[in-house]
C-alpha positions, 0 to 999 in steps of 0.5 A: 500499499503506497504511503501518502505524503501528508505530514499533518496528522489531520486532513487538510481543511477545505476553504469554507464560507467562514474562511474570512473569519479571523482565526485565533493565533497558533498555539506556540507549543504546537503551531498546527493548533490555534490557541482556541483549539488548545484551550477547547481541548483543555476545557473538554478534558477538564470536563471529562475529569469532572464526570468522575468527581466524587461529589457529583456521584453523591449528588446523583445518589441523593436524588435517586428514588426507587419507584415501582421497582425501578430507579428514578432521579428527582429534578431539583427544579421541577421536582419530577422523577426521571430516568437516569438518561434524562438527568444531568448534574448542574452547577448552581453558579456558572463555571465560566470560560477557559480561553487563556492561562489566566482563566485556568484557576477560576475555571478549575475552582468553579468546576470542581465544587462541593455537593452544595454547589451542584444539583440534579436537574432534568435535561429540559430544566437544564436546557431552560436554565443554561440557554433561557 
């Protein structure tokens, strides 16, 4: 099988209708990524780590109720019972942005909070709170 002469690990991008947009500068330590891509990658990985944060599990366990032999979770907003796939753990106060190194300490301290600063909400209540 012949090798391709593509030094980039990512496929080249085709010009788009948005190519006139101003791009963020390249990230100095890895210039093939923009600064925005780097901080998005860091933000995403911190959020993945938060999924394993012990207080998150505690809040979910405290919202769990057995109804007719099945487990359901109570939304702290609408007070209705929902299946596990229909609930999320919500930060009561916003976590904030992470776009540069100066944002990192506040983002981490707002993301990894105690049980009294997060709650279980159904997806519709979470969407209404987040985007409404």
